[in-house]
Backbone as CSV, one residue per row, in Angstrom:
resi,resn,N_x,N_y,N_z,CA_x,CA_y,CA_z,C_x,C_y,C_z
1,MET,-205.217,-45.200,-207.188,-204.249,-43.365,-207.781,-205.132,-42.344,-209.319
2,GLY,-204.810,-41.305,-208.926,-205.308,-40.682,-209.785,-204.618,-41.150,-211.468
3,TYR,-206.237,-40.728,-212.262,-205.868,-40.646,-213.849,-204.585,-39.559,-214.336
4,VAL,-203.482,-40.532,-214.728,-202.268,-39.427,-215.328,-202.646,-39.962,-216.774
5,PRO,-202.688,-38.451,-217.608,-202.469,-38.547,-218.683,-201.953,-38.673,-219.403
6,SER,-201.484,-39.866,-220.052,-200.216,-40.380,-221.096,-199.743,-38.794,-222.261
7,VAL,-198.452,-39.018,-222.458,-198.561,-38.043,-224.019,-198.590,-38.067,-225.274
8,ARG,-199.182,-39.607,-225.232,-200.204,-39.249,-226.450,-201.623,-38.803,-226.735
9,ASN,-202.044,-39.013,-225.034,-204.012,-38.549,-224.595,-203.322,-36.814,-224.899
10,VAL,-202.155,-36.149,-223.959,-202.268,-34.758,-223.765,-201.732,-34.066,-225.750
11,ASN,-200.788,-35.082,-226.026,-200.785,-34.122,-227.835,-202.149,-34.392,-228.316
12,ALA,-202.653,-35.329,-228.132,-203.983,-34.949,-228.972,-205.067,-34.093,-228.209
13,GLY,-204.973,-34.384,-227.362,-205.995,-33.066,-226.927,-205.492,-31.555,-226.852
14,LEU,-203.998,-31.215,-227.039,-203.375,-29.806,-227.282,-203.958,-29.804,-228.734
15,ALA,-203.695,-30.742,-229.798,-204.141,-30.695,-231.045,-205.631,-30.400,-231.329
16,ALA,-206.350,-31.222,-230.736,-208.051,-30.885,-230.066,-208.209,-29.460,-229.723
17,LEU,-207.445,-29.079,-229.095,-207.931,-27.483,-228.417,-207.390,-26.936,-229.486
18,LEU,-206.516,-26.508,-229.718,-205.653,-25.809,-231.312,-206.644,-25.698,-232.404
19,PHE,-207.241,-26.961,-232.923,-208.170,-26.881,-234.050,-209.509,-26.214,-233.451
20,TRP,-209.957,-26.770,-232.742,-211.359,-25.838,-232.182,-211.784,-24.908,-231.844
21,ALA,-209.991,-23.994,-231.303,-209.437,-22.599,-231.271,-209.400,-21.942,-232.577
22,ALA,-208.896,-22.374,-233.699,-209.300,-21.652,-235.040,-210.617,-22.077,-235.796
23,LEU,-211.704,-23.128,-235.092,-212.483,-22.777,-235.977,-213.549,-21.523,-235.256
24,ILE,-212.817,-21.262,-233.939,-214.592,-20.484,-233.450,-214.296,-18.882,-233.237
25,LEU,-212.776,-18.838,-234.063,-212.185,-17.477,-234.502,-213.683,-16.856,-235.402
26,PRO,-213.806,-15.299,-235.172,-215.027,-14.588,-235.856,-214.283,-14.895,-237.222
27,VAL,-215.352,-14.951,-238.349,-214.777,-15.061,-239.731,-213.674,-14.062,-240.247
28,SER,-213.967,-12.676,-239.542,-213.311,-11.284,-239.966,-211.572,-11.761,-239.297
29,ALA,-211.453,-12.796,-238.242,-209.880,-12.841,-237.546,-209.192,-13.714,-238.294
30,ARG,-210.167,-14.891,-239.363,-209.441,-16.212,-239.779,-209.463,-15.691,-240.908
31,ALA,-208.221,-16.246,-241.621,-208.048,-16.461,-243.366,-208.797,-16.713,-244.224
32,ALA,-208.644,-15.686,-245.640,-210.084,-16.596,-246.177,-210.069,-17.417,-246.095
33,GLU,-208.946,-18.556,-246.679,-208.849,-19.489,-247.361,-208.682,-20.836,-246.069
34,ALA,-209.056,-21.759,-246.178,-209.023,-22.504,-244.434,-208.257,-24.059,-245.188
35,ILE,-207.688,-24.735,-245.296,-206.802,-26.019,-245.481,-206.902,-26.185,-243.964
36,VAL,-207.774,-28.127,-244.001,-207.867,-29.002,-242.529,-206.946,-29.956,-242.914
37,VAL,-206.298,-30.189,-242.606,-204.625,-31.612,-242.639,-205.689,-32.848,-241.309
38,LEU,-206.577,-33.811,-241.912,-206.862,-34.771,-241.581,-205.971,-35.917,-241.551
39,GLY,-205.048,-35.934,-240.486,-204.187,-37.220,-240.289,-203.804,-37.978,-238.985
40,ASP,-202.866,-38.776,-239.299,-202.368,-39.119,-237.695,-201.146,-38.614,-237.001
41,SER,-200.164,-39.142,-236.218,-198.735,-38.360,-236.104,-198.000,-37.646,-236.912
42,LEU,-198.256,-37.549,-238.115,-197.156,-37.508,-239.149,-197.814,-36.113,-239.666
43,THR,-199.096,-35.879,-238.941,-200.096,-34.321,-239.350,-199.711,-34.188,-237.959
44,ALA,-199.546,-34.775,-237.265,-199.923,-33.959,-235.390,-198.593,-33.300,-235.359
45,GLY,-197.431,-34.076,-235.640,-195.858,-34.076,-234.791,-195.525,-34.381,-234.104
46,TYR,-196.045,-35.358,-234.454,-195.354,-36.569,-233.078,-194.181,-36.257,-233.113
47,GLY,-193.244,-35.658,-231.874,-191.772,-35.258,-231.141,-191.116,-34.455,-232.033
48,LEU,-191.892,-33.602,-231.757,-191.542,-32.468,-232.715,-192.221,-30.995,-232.009
49,PRO,-191.115,-29.821,-231.947,-192.097,-28.819,-230.959,-193.397,-28.894,-231.858
50,ALA,-194.119,-27.560,-231.670,-195.717,-27.539,-232.459,-195.582,-26.661,-234.005
51,GLY,-194.160,-25.400,-233.369,-194.141,-25.108,-234.747,-193.395,-25.647,-235.333
52,ASP,-193.235,-26.915,-235.424,-192.495,-27.888,-236.971,-193.246,-28.907,-237.060
53,ALA,-194.274,-29.186,-236.824,-195.616,-29.841,-236.948,-195.598,-29.877,-238.793
54,PHE,-196.244,-30.394,-239.578,-196.205,-30.099,-241.032,-197.367,-29.416,-241.115
55,PRO,-198.736,-29.011,-240.396,-199.507,-27.926,-240.874,-198.670,-26.767,-240.694
56,THR,-198.584,-26.410,-239.199,-198.042,-25.444,-239.227,-196.424,-24.900,-240.180
57,ARG,-195.946,-25.752,-240.352,-195.047,-25.279,-241.251,-195.111,-25.411,-242.975
58,LEU,-196.104,-26.077,-243.175,-196.842,-25.879,-244.957,-197.518,-24.564,-244.394
59,GLN,-198.823,-24.042,-243.456,-199.131,-22.713,-243.147,-197.768,-21.193,-244.081
60,ALA,-196.643,-21.350,-243.537,-195.769,-20.491,-243.447,-195.153,-20.866,-244.442
61,ALA,-194.993,-22.032,-244.873,-194.305,-22.016,-246.654,-195.312,-21.458,-247.767
62,LEU,-196.788,-21.433,-247.512,-197.639,-20.852,-247.790,-197.619,-19.218,-247.576
63,LYS,-197.552,-19.347,-246.725,-197.238,-17.991,-246.028,-196.047,-16.726,-247.534
64,ASP,-195.003,-17.513,-246.926,-193.629,-17.343,-248.390,-193.772,-16.692,-249.163
65,GLU,-195.379,-17.409,-250.176,-195.418,-17.789,-251.759,-196.677,-16.835,-252.037
66,GLY,-197.019,-16.208,-250.594,-198.337,-14.785,-250.568,-199.379,-15.237,-250.454
67,ARG,-199.767,-16.374,-249.812,-201.193,-16.963,-249.860,-201.420,-17.261,-247.931
68,GLU,-202.229,-16.254,-247.882,-203.068,-16.071,-246.888,-203.701,-16.669,-246.283
69,VAL,-203.537,-18.516,-246.003,-204.233,-19.340,-246.116,-203.956,-20.363,-244.296
70,ALA,-204.966,-20.237,-243.518,-204.859,-21.273,-242.370,-205.012,-22.398,-242.824
71,VAL,-204.016,-22.842,-242.256,-203.402,-24.631,-242.166,-203.734,-25.003,-240.813
72,LEU,-205.246,-26.239,-240.648,-205.463,-26.340,-239.215,-205.168,-27.696,-239.408
73,ASN,-204.703,-27.972,-238.252,-204.567,-29.693,-237.799,-205.339,-30.160,-236.948
74,ALA,-205.848,-31.407,-238.002,-207.059,-32.091,-237.378,-205.803,-33.896,-237.161
75,GLY,-204.473,-33.750,-236.732,-203.986,-34.925,-236.579,-203.820,-35.467,-235.412
76,VAL,-204.003,-37.082,-235.271,-204.210,-37.520,-233.949,-203.346,-38.721,-234.023
77,SER,-202.400,-38.365,-233.406,-201.115,-39.641,-233.238,-201.536,-41.032,-232.718
78,GLY,-201.265,-41.874,-233.802,-202.244,-43.464,-233.971,-203.151,-43.733,-234.304
79,ASP,-203.907,-42.763,-235.075,-204.873,-42.598,-235.590,-204.962,-43.943,-236.693
80,THR,-206.412,-44.705,-237.235,-206.301,-44.710,-238.207,-207.165,-44.240,-239.195
81,SER,-207.510,-45.201,-240.443,-207.890,-44.555,-241.154,-209.986,-44.279,-240.370
82,ALA,-210.552,-45.817,-239.972,-211.335,-45.791,-239.047,-211.760,-44.754,-237.801
83,GLY,-210.743,-43.928,-237.374,-210.591,-43.127,-236.333,-210.753,-42.136,-237.050
84,GLY,-210.202,-41.513,-238.074,-209.813,-40.282,-238.810,-211.902,-40.322,-239.669
85,ARG,-212.066,-41.585,-240.077,-213.566,-41.539,-240.138,-214.307,-41.147,-239.171
86,SER,-214.421,-41.909,-238.230,-215.325,-41.479,-237.022,-215.794,-39.850,-236.594
87,ARG,-214.534,-39.335,-236.706,-213.973,-37.753,-236.434,-214.313,-36.743,-237.509
88,LEU,-214.687,-37.315,-238.836,-215.228,-36.598,-240.096,-215.663,-35.853,-239.503
89,ASP,-217.226,-35.432,-238.973,-217.935,-33.913,-238.855,-217.559,-32.948,-238.697
90,TRP,-216.580,-33.933,-236.809,-216.308,-32.355,-236.346,-214.568,-31.446,-237.268
91,THR,-214.385,-32.746,-238.444,-213.112,-31.721,-238.584,-213.621,-30.950,-240.190
92,LEU,-215.026,-31.498,-240.338,-215.522,-30.585,-241.228,-216.297,-29.301,-240.977
93,SER,-216.736,-28.756,-239.804,-217.548,-28.519,-238.952,-217.250,-26.765,-239.124
94,GLY,-215.553,-26.333,-239.515,-215.608,-25.091,-239.901,-215.665,-24.586,-240.837
95,GLY,-215.949,-25.731,-241.879,-216.430,-25.668,-243.256,-215.258,-25.050,-244.428
96,PRO,-214.345,-25.755,-244.095,-212.712,-25.496,-244.837,-212.657,-25.320,-246.203
97,ALA,-212.103,-24.811,-246.861,-212.578,-25.114,-248.182,-211.557,-26.006,-248.616
98,ALA,-210.131,-26.587,-248.930,-209.944,-27.781,-248.864,-209.287,-28.661,-247.419
99,MET,-209.169,-29.595,-247.909,-208.490,-31.066,-247.248,-207.652,-31.498,-247.413
100,ILE,-206.888,-32.052,-247.356,-205.378,-33.347,-247.192,-205.772,-34.366,-246.030
101,LEU,-205.754,-35.287,-247.397,-205.857,-36.280,-245.682,-205.063,-37.290,-245.823
102,GLU,-204.651,-37.665,-244.833,-203.298,-38.161,-244.761,-203.733,-39.300,-243.533
103,LEU,-204.141,-40.089,-244.204,-204.078,-41.944,-243.124,-203.681,-42.718,-244.042
104,GLY,-203.650,-43.583,-242.968,-203.653,-45.284,-243.808,-202.142,-45.521,-243.502
105,ALA,-201.257,-45.047,-242.435,-200.006,-45.406,-242.212,-200.068,-46.755,-240.831
106,ASN,-200.686,-46.164,-239.999,-201.139,-47.155,-238.689,-201.784,-47.976,-239.196
107,ASP,-202.692,-48.417,-240.289,-203.319,-49.105,-241.085,-202.234,-50.333,-241.454
108,GLY,-201.218,-49.682,-242.227,-200.309,-50.764,-242.420,-199.508,-51.348,-241.540
109,LEU,-198.749,-50.441,-240.349,-198.519,-50.387,-239.619,-199.093,-52.344,-238.501
110,ARG,-200.153,-51.978,-238.742,-200.680,-52.778,-237.425,-201.006,-53.522,-238.615
111,GLY,-201.181,-53.811,-240.256,-201.553,-55.126,-240.661,-202.816,-55.343,-240.542
112,LEU,-204.117,-53.644,-240.968,-205.436,-54.289,-241.146,-205.834,-54.631,-242.600
113,ASP,-206.806,-54.673,-242.675,-207.109,-55.050,-244.193,-207.169,-54.008,-244.897
114,PRO,-206.705,-54.307,-246.176,-206.492,-52.935,-246.894,-207.965,-52.515,-247.478
115,ALA,-209.044,-53.896,-247.556,-210.568,-53.459,-248.037,-211.134,-52.417,-247.268
116,ALA,-210.585,-52.505,-245.866,-211.756,-51.665,-244.906,-210.550,-50.011,-244.656
117,THR,-209.245,-50.284,-244.958,-208.809,-48.719,-245.235,-209.802,-48.485,-246.569
118,PHE,-209.168,-48.628,-247.584,-210.393,-48.346,-248.422,-211.793,-47.868,-247.949
119,ASP,-212.361,-49.049,-247.376,-213.515,-48.235,-247.276,-213.928,-47.060,-246.683
120,ASN,-212.905,-46.922,-245.521,-213.135,-45.883,-244.509,-212.608,-44.155,-245.456
121,LEU,-211.380,-44.559,-246.159,-211.373,-43.840,-246.856,-211.964,-43.153,-248.053
122,ASP,-212.693,-43.761,-249.098,-213.874,-44.043,-249.461,-214.554,-42.873,-249.033
123,ALA,-215.582,-43.473,-247.174,-216.467,-42.522,-246.425,-216.221,-40.650,-246.515
124,ILE,-214.887,-41.482,-246.318,-214.557,-39.877,-245.861,-214.130,-39.119,-247.445
125,ILE,-213.306,-39.733,-248.208,-213.602,-38.592,-249.471,-215.060,-38.230,-250.315
126,SER,-215.559,-39.190,-249.789,-217.536,-39.094,-250.352,-217.686,-38.270,-249.392
127,LYS,-217.524,-37.661,-248.224,-219.183,-36.623,-247.103,-218.028,-35.394,-247.428
128,ALA,-216.909,-35.303,-247.878,-216.318,-34.485,-247.642,-216.492,-33.652,-249.237
129,LYS,-216.483,-34.578,-250.557,-216.762,-33.688,-251.641,-218.377,-33.796,-251.579
130,ALA,-219.268,-34.192,-250.748,-220.540,-33.840,-250.796,-220.520,-32.144,-250.500
131,ALA,-219.822,-32.036,-249.495,-219.587,-30.619,-248.455,-219.464,-29.958,-249.190
132,GLY,-218.770,-29.905,-250.291,-217.572,-28.917,-251.460,-216.281,-28.870,-251.127
133,VAL,-215.834,-29.436,-250.291,-214.581,-29.459,-250.424,-214.014,-30.008,-250.730
134,ALA,-212.712,-28.976,-251.365,-211.497,-29.600,-252.333,-210.746,-30.548,-251.642
135,ILE,-209.934,-32.001,-252.077,-209.599,-32.682,-250.942,-208.031,-32.850,-252.397
136,LEU,-207.049,-32.809,-251.041,-205.724,-33.774,-252.107,-205.371,-35.207,-250.882
137,LEU,-205.384,-36.335,-251.923,-205.358,-37.565,-250.583,-203.719,-37.981,-251.142
138,THR,-203.314,-38.175,-249.516,-201.359,-38.746,-249.531,-202.097,-40.039,-249.507
139,GLY,-201.030,-40.382,-249.994,-200.721,-41.861,-250.607,-199.571,-42.286,-249.318
140,MET,-199.867,-43.809,-248.709,-198.914,-44.647,-247.966,-198.533,-46.072,-248.991
141,LEU,-197.251,-46.426,-248.351,-196.565,-47.377,-248.620,-196.725,-48.619,-247.410
142,ALA,-197.092,-49.510,-247.461,-197.165,-50.914,-246.411,-195.600,-51.425,-246.047
143,PRO,-195.542,-51.504,-245.126,-194.313,-52.213,-244.212,-193.392,-52.947,-245.203
144,PRO,-192.885,-53.636,-245.472,-191.545,-54.158,-246.634,-191.949,-55.645,-245.477
145,ASN,-192.251,-56.003,-244.383,-192.486,-57.084,-243.314,-193.507,-57.499,-243.277
146,LEU,-194.574,-57.037,-244.095,-195.761,-57.616,-244.328,-196.323,-58.943,-245.754
147,GLY,-195.026,-58.628,-246.069,-195.189,-59.458,-247.430,-195.563,-59.003,-248.916
148,GLN,-195.255,-59.356,-249.509,-196.010,-58.453,-250.772,-196.907,-58.278,-251.504
149,GLU,-197.893,-59.446,-250.870,-199.737,-59.813,-251.148,-199.834,-58.406,-250.727
150,TYR,-199.835,-58.631,-249.385,-200.329,-57.196,-248.660,-200.083,-56.040,-248.924
151,ALA,-198.579,-55.557,-249.314,-198.077,-54.652,-249.966,-198.945,-54.231,-250.923
152,ASP,-198.745,-54.880,-251.998,-200.009,-54.790,-253.612,-200.897,-54.871,-252.936
153,ASP,-201.898,-55.420,-252.412,-203.405,-55.260,-251.666,-203.386,-53.332,-250.991
154,PHE,-202.301,-53.211,-249.946,-202.659,-52.307,-249.278,-202.202,-51.296,-250.722
155,ASN,-200.512,-51.027,-250.877,-199.976,-49.965,-251.854,-201.664,-49.668,-253.201
156,ALA,-202.233,-50.439,-253.564,-202.898,-50.087,-254.284,-204.424,-49.316,-253.614
157,VAL,-205.020,-49.350,-252.698,-205.747,-48.282,-252.286,-205.857,-47.611,-252.496
158,PHE,-204.731,-46.362,-252.595,-204.486,-44.913,-252.723,-204.680,-44.454,-253.959
159,PRO,-204.118,-45.101,-255.372,-204.388,-44.344,-256.163,-205.650,-45.348,-256.956
160,ARG,-206.520,-46.493,-256.477,-208.183,-46.682,-257.038,-208.637,-45.222,-255.686
161,LEU,-208.447,-44.661,-255.274,-209.395,-44.004,-254.753,-209.189,-42.961,-254.899
162,ALA,-208.411,-42.292,-255.537,-208.168,-41.147,-256.392,-208.795,-40.951,-257.930
163,GLU,-208.460,-42.025,-258.069,-208.998,-42.343,-259.465,-210.455,-42.168,-259.495
164,LYS,-211.115,-43.178,-258.644,-212.337,-43.647,-258.614,-213.271,-42.041,-258.346
165,HIS,-212.949,-41.173,-257.096,-213.117,-40.162,-256.911,-212.554,-39.034,-257.986
166,ASP,-211.105,-38.524,-258.714,-210.978,-37.688,-259.697,-210.447,-36.988,-258.209
167,VAL,-209.613,-36.831,-257.385,-209.224,-36.164,-256.946,-207.570,-36.101,-256.701
168,LEU,-206.831,-35.113,-256.239,-205.570,-34.867,-256.409,-205.130,-35.464,-255.411
169,PHE,-203.405,-36.250,-256.278,-202.935,-37.617,-255.459,-201.818,-37.470,-255.537
170,TYR,-200.890,-37.085,-254.544,-199.677,-37.298,-254.074,-199.165,-38.660,-253.780
171,PRO,-198.620,-39.753,-254.552,-198.833,-40.815,-254.649,-198.103,-41.253,-252.901
172,PHE,-196.924,-40.629,-252.308,-196.108,-41.211,-250.695,-196.077,-39.714,-250.206
173,PHE,-197.012,-39.939,-249.208,-196.621,-38.929,-248.053,-195.595,-38.697,-247.451
174,LEU,-193.926,-39.411,-247.560,-193.028,-39.698,-246.699,-191.879,-39.603,-247.740
175,ALA,-192.935,-39.543,-249.668,-190.928,-39.567,-250.058,-190.158,-38.153,-249.914
176,GLY,-189.130,-38.591,-250.152,-187.805,-38.037,-249.339,-187.667,-37.987,-248.943
177,VAL,-188.225,-39.019,-247.793,-188.033,-38.536,-246.460,-187.989,-40.446,-245.934
178,ALA,-188.394,-40.851,-246.238,-188.348,-42.994,-245.542,-186.988,-42.655,-245.965
179,ALA,-186.620,-43.775,-244.809,-185.432,-44.738,-245.070,-183.643,-43.802,-244.433
180,LYS,-184.840,-42.274,-244.191,-183.151,-41.359,-244.145,-183.351,-40.986,-243.001
181,PRO,-182.178,-41.689,-242.463,-181.843,-41.471,-240.728,-182.102,-39.900,-241.006
182,GLU,-180.706,-38.881,-241.569,-181.069,-37.811,-241.058,-181.993,-37.231,-241.309
183,LEU,-183.136,-37.347,-242.238,-184.468,-36.807,-241.744,-185.600,-37.022,-240.338
184,ASN,-184.994,-38.016,-240.138,-185.853,-38.945,-239.138,-185.537,-38.740,-237.617
185,GLN,-186.697,-39.288,-236.589,-185.982,-39.617,-235.492,-185.604,-40.400,-235.435
186,ASP,-185.377,-40.350,-234.012,-184.631,-41.689,-234.032,-185.197,-43.557,-233.879
187,ASP,-186.766,-43.192,-234.428,-187.325,-44.417,-234.146,-187.488,-44.370,-235.556
188,GLY,-187.109,-43.746,-236.223,-186.921,-44.428,-237.994,-187.917,-44.227,-239.341
189,ILE,-188.903,-43.689,-238.123,-190.791,-43.420,-238.651,-190.989,-42.370,-239.243
190,HIS,-190.668,-41.215,-237.591,-191.440,-39.957,-237.700,-190.525,-38.688,-238.376
191,PRO,-190.737,-37.943,-239.366,-189.767,-36.938,-239.479,-188.903,-36.331,-238.779
192,ASN,-188.373,-35.752,-238.990,-187.104,-34.480,-237.795,-187.861,-33.295,-238.134
193,ALA,-187.713,-32.214,-238.018,-187.998,-30.593,-238.355,-186.997,-30.674,-239.767
194,GLU,-186.324,-31.697,-240.134,-185.880,-31.288,-241.569,-186.118,-31.468,-242.398
195,GLY,-186.741,-33.461,-242.019,-187.965,-34.131,-242.533,-189.064,-33.663,-243.038
196,VAL,-189.584,-33.104,-241.987,-191.017,-31.900,-242.334,-190.741,-30.971,-243.822
197,LYS,-189.429,-30.366,-243.458,-189.497,-29.408,-244.652,-189.170,-29.917,-245.785
198,VAL,-188.779,-30.870,-245.809,-188.394,-32.015,-247.153,-190.214,-32.152,-247.993
199,ILE,-191.362,-32.252,-246.639,-192.353,-33.153,-246.956,-193.252,-32.325,-247.756
200,VAL,-193.201,-30.924,-247.324,-193.515,-28.930,-247.555,-193.100,-29.267,-248.780
201,GLU,-191.764,-28.825,-249.142,-191.696,-28.705,-250.382,-191.799,-29.436,-251.321
202,ARG,-191.481,-30.741,-251.124,-192.386,-31.715,-251.917,-193.548,-31.717,-252.150
203,VAL,-194.860,-31.437,-251.613,-196.085,-31.103,-251.678,-196.486,-29.976,-252.318
204,MET,-195.980,-28.848,-252.208,-196.343,-27.771,-252.526,-196.882,-27.571,-253.796
205,PRO,-196.223,-28.169,-254.330,-196.914,-27.831,-255.941,-198.469,-28.766,-255.778
206,TYR,-198.608,-29.538,-255.752,-200.114,-30.553,-255.365,-201.022,-29.161,-254.151
207,VAL,-200.548,-29.037,-253.421,-201.145,-27.498,-252.162,-201.671,-26.654,-253.225
208,LEU,-200.897,-26.036,-253.992,-200.836,-24.854,-254.698,-202.287,-25.186,-255.413
209,ASP,-202.357,-26.254,-256.170,-203.210,-26.968,-257.353,-204.323,-27.178,-256.082
210,LEU,-204.759,-27.854,-255.176,-205.172,-28.093,-254.034,-206.421,-26.710,-254.188
211,LEU,-205.712,-25.336,-254.136,-206.559,-23.696,-253.295,-207.084,-23.769,-254.916
212,ALA,-206.677,-23.657,-256.130,-206.856,-23.381,-257.103,-208.472,-24.187,-256.956
213,ARG,-208.170,-25.645,-257.222,-209.275,-26.267,-257.251,-210.485,-25.904,-256.276
214,ALA,-209.945,-25.517,-255.279,-211.271,-25.010,-254.117,-211.970,-23.529,-254.325
215,GLY,-210.351,-23.173,-255.176,-211.257,-21.743,-255.450,-212.308,-21.951,-257.054
216,GLN,-211.935,-22.884,-257.886,-212.655,-22.872,-258.788,-214.494,-23.256,-257.825
217,ALA,-214.253,-24.125,-257.178,-215.119,-24.561,-256.266,-216.320,-23.543,-255.661
218,ALA,-215.440,-22.987,-255.300,-216.553,-21.589,-254.636,-216.661,-21.138,-255.401
219,GLY,-216.235,-20.378,-256.584,-217.244,-19.717,-257.807,-217.843,-20.163,-258.281
220,LYS,-218.311,-21.263,-257.777,-219.834,-22.180,-258.700,-220.558,-22.134,-258.140
221,SER,-220.675,-22.082,-256.178,-221.650,-21.925,-255.378,-222.024,-20.912,-255.544
């Protein structure tokens, strides 16, 4: 029997194709500023039309603010911090000015060692900073069923990283959306279109700050 690609693989492949298509456009055809969002299904837009994925909605919101910014979707559904680390080189290959780092949710859902999550995200941030990329780190909270000790260790990963690297930090990517049925899909985990809208509205001030930092860094180079 021939290979039949899963929906997850198709979505991941489509996201990668769109990402690479954005990267290979001539510079004159691309926006003057570019943000890459390195993440998991919350970035990829799991269960949503492409137009409702977080990066797409964020780009539209920035345009409404008068900012012509390309927001590139480097999200892969099911990805862990280790997966994001393994594909960092091609994520940075287009030379984005800034990165939104949205990884860790699947580490928590799988109960992975918070120390390993820290190490992976630490390596991603270190390499991106060395490449002159401004970073916005978004935090995640551990599922309550894994116990208080695990939650304390996991939840501390993100503020520790933000402090260590002095990067912009949005404490909880799903703030205002988590545990609200009307803002989530039937699985209760992934935001629906309205949920994505709330995320974009809440994170926008941080993204504008991110672009300011990216502009400052570019001016120094």
